[in-house]
NULO-607463 format. One record per atom (N, C-alpha, C): atom name; z, y, x; residue number from 0. Coordinates in Angstrom, 2 decimals. Example, Ala and Ser with C-alpha at 12.3 -4.5 7.8 and 13.67 -1.06 7.14 Angstrom:
BEGIN
> site  Z  Y  X  pos
> N  7.80  -5.69  13.19  0
> CA  7.80  -4.50  12.30  0
> C  7.80  -3.30  13.20  0
> N  7.08  -2.25  12.85  1
> CA  7.14  -1.06  13.67  1
> C  7.87  0.03  12.90  1
//
This chain:
BEGIN
> site  Z  Y  X  pos
> N  0.61  -1.12  0.62  0
> CA  -0.05  0.09  0.13  0
> C  -0.03  1.59  0.38  0
> N  -0.92  1.59  0.75  1
> CA  -1.12  3.74  1.73  1
> C  0.24  4.56  0.85  1
> N  0.23  5.35  2.15  2
> CA  1.63  6.29  2.20  2
> C  0.82  7.83  0.75  2
> N  1.90  7.96  0.37  3
> CA  1.57  8.95  -0.74  3
> C  0.97  10.48  -0.19  3
> N  0.10  11.13  0.29  4
> CA  0.43  12.42  0.97  4
> C  1.01  13.23  0.12  4
> N  1.69  14.09  0.81  5
> CA  2.76  15.15  -0.01  5
> C  3.23  17.01  0.70  5
> N  2.69  17.34  -0.01  6
> CA  2.77  18.47  1.42  6
> C  3.84  19.70  0.73  6
> N  3.42  20.86  0.82  7
> CA  4.18  22.24  0.34  7
> C  3.67  23.17  0.63  7
> N  2.51  23.77  -0.11  8
> CA  2.05  25.51  0.05  8
> C  3.00  26.60  -0.04  8
> N  2.34  27.54  0.50  9
> CA  3.21  28.69  0.20  9
> C  2.38  30.19  0.63  9
> N  2.65  31.00  0.01  10
> CA  1.90  32.29  -0.11  10
> C  2.23  33.31  -0.85  10
> N  1.85  34.51  -0.20  11
> CA  1.89  35.54  -0.31  11
> C  0.95  36.66  -1.19  11
> N  1.74  37.20  -2.79  12
> CA  0.99  37.25  -3.48  12
> C  0.75  38.94  -2.49  12
> N  -0.16  40.11  -2.76  13
> CA  -0.24  41.51  -2.62  13
> C  0.27  42.36  -3.17  13
> N  0.68  42.87  -2.50  14
> CA  1.43  44.32  -3.65  14
> C  0.91  44.54  -4.78  14
> N  1.92  44.14  -5.66  15
> CA  1.33  44.50  -7.40  15
> C  0.29  43.48  -8.06  15
> N  -0.23  42.57  -7.29  16
> CA  -1.21  41.20  -7.54  16
> C  -0.42  39.83  -7.74  16
> N  1.23  39.85  -7.86  17
> CA  1.94  38.68  -8.46  17
> C  1.50  37.98  -9.20  17
> N  1.70  39.24  -10.71  18
> CA  1.06  38.39  -11.81  18
> C  0.24  37.76  -12.22  18
> N  -0.85  38.99  -11.27  19
> CA  -1.98  37.91  -11.39  19
> C  -2.34  36.24  -11.19  19
> N  -2.22  36.95  -9.32  20
> CA  -1.87  35.01  -8.68  20
> C  -1.23  34.11  -9.31  20
> N  0.17  33.93  -10.77  21
> CA  0.95  33.49  -10.71  21
> C  -0.01  32.86  -12.41  21
> N  -0.46  33.70  -13.04  22
> CA  -1.93  33.24  -14.15  22
> C  -2.44  32.62  -13.43  22
> N  -3.38  32.80  -12.61  23
> CA  -4.09  31.97  -11.79  23
> C  -4.01  30.83  -11.57  23
> N  -2.67  30.65  -10.89  24
> CA  -1.34  29.53  -10.46  24
> C  -1.26  28.58  -11.78  24
> N  -1.55  29.14  -12.97  25
> CA  -0.36  28.67  -14.33  25
> C  -2.26  27.34  -14.68  25
> N  -3.22  28.37  -13.91  26
> CA  -4.11  27.91  -14.56  26
> C  -4.65  26.42  -14.26  26
> N  -4.65  27.23  -13.27  27
> CA  -5.07  25.98  -11.49  27
> C  -3.95  23.99  -12.35  27
> N  -2.45  24.59  -12.08  28
> CA  -1.92  23.61  -11.86  28
> C  -2.20  22.82  -12.91  28
> N  -2.73  22.88  -14.20  29
> CA  -2.73  22.68  -15.48  29
> C  -4.27  20.77  -14.90  29
> N  -5.16  22.16  -14.07  30
> CA  -6.56  21.43  -13.66  30
> C  -6.20  20.27  -12.93  30
> N  -4.58  20.53  -11.69  31
> CA  -4.80  19.35  -11.22  31
> C  -3.31  18.61  -11.48  31
> N  -3.11  18.73  -12.66  32
> CA  -1.74  17.96  -13.29  32
> C  -2.55  16.82  -13.56  32
> N  -3.98  17.50  -14.05  33
> CA  -4.69  16.23  -14.54  33
> C  -6.00  15.10  -14.30  33
> N  -5.57  15.33  -12.96  34
> CA  -6.14  14.94  -11.63  34
> C  -6.21  13.46  -11.81  34
> N  -6.61  12.60  -11.55  35
> CA  -6.20  11.13  -11.39  35
> C  -5.58  10.38  -10.34  35
> N  -5.44  11.32  -9.31  36
> CA  -4.96  10.40  -8.26  36
> C  -3.58  11.61  -8.09  36
> N  -3.18  12.51  -8.89  37
> CA  -2.04  13.64  -8.55  37
> C  -0.95  12.66  -9.37  37
> N  0.30  13.30  -8.35  38
> CA  1.04  13.01  -8.94  38
> C  2.48  14.11  -9.50  38
> N  2.39  15.35  -8.57  39
> CA  3.33  15.96  -8.99  39
> C  2.59  17.38  -8.35  39
> N  2.75  18.61  -9.23  40
> CA  2.08  19.72  -8.67  40
> C  3.06  20.85  -9.24  40
> N  4.42  20.75  -8.89  41
> CA  5.18  21.90  -8.94  41
> C  4.87  23.22  -8.63  41
> N  4.57  24.56  -9.40  42
> CA  4.19  25.62  -8.58  42
> C  5.23  26.30  -9.06  42
> N  5.79  27.12  -8.40  43
> CA  7.11  28.40  -8.45  43
> C  6.88  29.77  -7.81  43
> N  7.66  31.03  -8.12  44
> CA  7.85  32.01  -7.54  44
> C  8.99  31.89  -7.10  44
> N  9.99  32.42  -6.08  45
> CA  10.90  32.77  -5.05  45
> C  11.64  33.64  -5.67  45
> N  12.59  33.54  -6.66  46
> CA  13.91  33.83  -6.87  46
> C  13.61  35.60  -7.13  46
> N  14.07  35.58  -5.77  47
> CA  14.38  36.60  -4.39  47
> C  13.27  37.55  -4.16  47
> N  12.35  37.04  -4.25  48
> CA  10.36  37.28  -3.54  48
> C  9.61  37.27  -5.02  48
> N  8.56  37.93  -6.07  49
> CA  8.32  37.20  -6.75  49
> C  6.83  37.43  -6.43  49
> N  6.64  38.32  -5.03  50
> CA  5.68  38.09  -4.58  50
> C  5.29  37.22  -3.90  50
> N  6.05  36.13  -3.16  51
> CA  6.25  34.67  -2.58  51
> C  5.94  33.42  -3.92  51
> N  5.18  32.93  -3.08  52
> CA  5.24  31.54  -4.26  52
> C  5.43  30.20  -3.70  52
> N  5.71  29.46  -4.37  53
> CA  5.80  28.05  -3.05  53
> C  5.12  26.71  -4.41  53
> N  4.91  25.65  -3.58  54
> CA  3.80  24.99  -4.25  54
> C  3.95  23.84  -4.06  54
> N  4.35  22.11  -4.51  55
> CA  4.87  21.32  -3.65  55
> C  3.90  19.99  -5.06  55
> N  3.24  19.69  -3.77  56
> CA  2.16  18.61  -4.32  56
> C  2.33  17.10  -3.66  56
> N  2.41  16.24  -4.24  57
> CA  2.43  14.92  -4.50  57
> C  0.44  13.93  -4.84  57
> N  0.13  13.41  -4.17  58
> CA  -0.76  12.68  -4.43  58
> C  -1.00  11.23  -3.98  58
> N  -1.32  10.25  -4.94  59
> CA  -0.99  9.65  -4.64  59
> C  -0.84  8.94  -3.16  59
> N  -2.63  9.24  -2.59  60
> CA  -2.95  8.95  -0.81  60
> C  -3.71  9.49  -0.81  60
> N  -4.22  9.35  0.97  61
> CA  -5.04  10.22  0.95  61
> C  -6.36  10.58  0.87  61
> N  -7.20  9.46  -0.09  62
> CA  -8.13  9.34  -0.81  62
> C  -8.00  10.63  -1.93  62
> N  -6.83  10.35  -2.64  63
> CA  -7.03  11.27  -3.89  63
> C  -6.24  12.44  -3.67  63
> N  -5.74  12.79  -2.35  64
> CA  -5.78  14.12  -2.17  64
> C  -7.01  15.44  -1.67  64
> N  -8.06  14.01  -0.91  65
> CA  -9.46  14.62  -0.53  65
> C  -10.15  14.23  -1.57  65
> N  -9.96  14.38  -2.83  66
> CA  -10.66  14.13  -4.13  66
> C  -10.26  16.02  -4.74  66
> N  -8.59  15.46  -4.39  67
> CA  -8.24  16.97  -4.91  67
> C  -8.90  18.10  -4.18  67
> N  -9.35  18.40  -3.28  68
> CA  -9.47  19.64  -2.19  68
> C  -11.38  19.88  -2.95  68
> N  -11.70  18.25  -2.79  69
> CA  -13.33  18.21  -3.19  69
> C  -13.26  19.24  -5.24  69
> N  -12.28  19.28  -5.46  70
> CA  -12.41  19.32  -7.04  70
> C  -13.03  20.29  -7.79  70
> N  -14.02  20.63  -8.60  71
> CA  -14.14  21.21  -9.31  71
> C  -14.06  22.83  -9.42  71
> N  -11.91  22.33  -10.35  72
> CA  -11.31  23.79  -10.26  72
> C  -10.55  24.63  -8.65  72
> N  -10.69  23.27  -7.85  73
> CA  -9.86  23.69  -6.63  73
> C  -11.15  24.97  -5.43  73
> N  -12.73  25.01  -6.10  74
> CA  -13.72  26.18  -5.06  74
> C  -12.87  27.05  -5.45  74
> N  -13.00  27.33  -6.81  75
> CA  -12.96  28.68  -6.88  75
> C  -11.51  29.69  -7.97  75
> N  -10.55  28.34  -7.51  76
> CA  -9.13  28.85  -7.49  76
> C  -8.59  29.36  -5.93  76
> N  -9.07  28.83  -4.95  77
> CA  -8.81  29.00  -3.49  77
> C  -9.77  29.84  -3.22  77
> N  -11.49  30.59  -3.65  78
> CA  -11.66  31.81  -4.25  78
> C  -11.57  32.94  -4.12  78
> N  -10.69  33.12  -5.47  79
> CA  -10.05  33.91  -5.88  79
> C  -8.63  33.72  -5.21  79
> N  -7.86  33.72  -4.95  80
> CA  -6.53  33.12  -4.20  80
> C  -6.48  34.15  -3.17  80
> N  -7.64  34.27  -2.59  81
> CA  -8.02  34.57  -0.94  81
> C  -7.96  35.42  -1.37  81
> N  -8.64  36.10  -2.00  82
> CA  -8.40  37.69  -2.61  82
> C  -7.19  38.27  -2.68  82
> N  -5.91  37.59  -3.22  83
> CA  -4.92  37.87  -3.92  83
> C  -4.32  37.78  -3.11  83
> N  -4.09  37.40  -2.13  84
> CA  -2.98  36.97  -1.11  84
> C  -2.55  38.04  0.01  84
> N  -1.71  38.19  0.94  85
> CA  -2.26  38.59  2.31  85
> C  -2.95  37.44  4.03  85
> N  -2.09  36.32  2.80  86
> CA  -2.15  35.56  3.99  86
> C  -4.02  34.64  4.03  86
> N  -4.77  34.13  5.30  87
> CA  -6.36  34.02  4.68  87
> C  -5.98  33.23  4.06  87
> N  -5.44  32.04  3.90  88
> CA  -5.19  31.54  3.14  88
> C  -3.60  30.85  2.73  88
> N  -3.83  30.20  1.45  89
> CA  -2.41  29.17  1.60  89
> C  -1.78  28.52  2.80  89
> N  -0.43  28.61  3.44  90
> CA  -0.50  27.38  4.33  90
> C  0.37  26.74  3.64  90
> N  -0.03  25.48  4.53  91
> CA  0.04  24.35  4.19  91
> C  0.85  23.79  4.91  91
> N  2.18  22.86  5.03  92
> CA  2.85  22.15  5.33  92
> C  2.96  20.48  5.05  92
> N  2.41  18.47  5.70  93
> CA  2.68  18.03  5.27  93
> C  3.77  17.73  5.44  93
> N  4.33  16.54  4.52  94
> CA  5.37  15.78  5.06  94
> C  5.40  14.57  4.52  94
> N  6.53  13.47  5.61  95
> CA  6.30  12.45  4.62  95
> C  8.16  11.72  4.46  95
> N  7.31  10.74  3.39  96
> CA  9.40  10.88  2.58  96
> C  10.10  9.69  4.32  96
> N  11.49  10.08  3.52  97
> CA  12.10  9.35  4.61  97
> C  13.17  8.42  4.16  97
//
């Protein structure tokens, strides 16, 4: 049995864009959660800094994660997000269960 692919993504909305990022992310989350290989997709905002976002993701395996990256909802989301955040893209950290 293969290992799940687990990661978290962080990014910061440009000043005044936090609510737009939140709405975009909420729509994206619905699509991701419907993907066959998605196990968890939790999109959150930091309470103390609502322009900062934290997304926790779990995919069945690497193939499911690769399918997620190629999904039709991902490309337009990432293109739109790039214009709304300070970083050049979301910052990904890959994790392994212990």
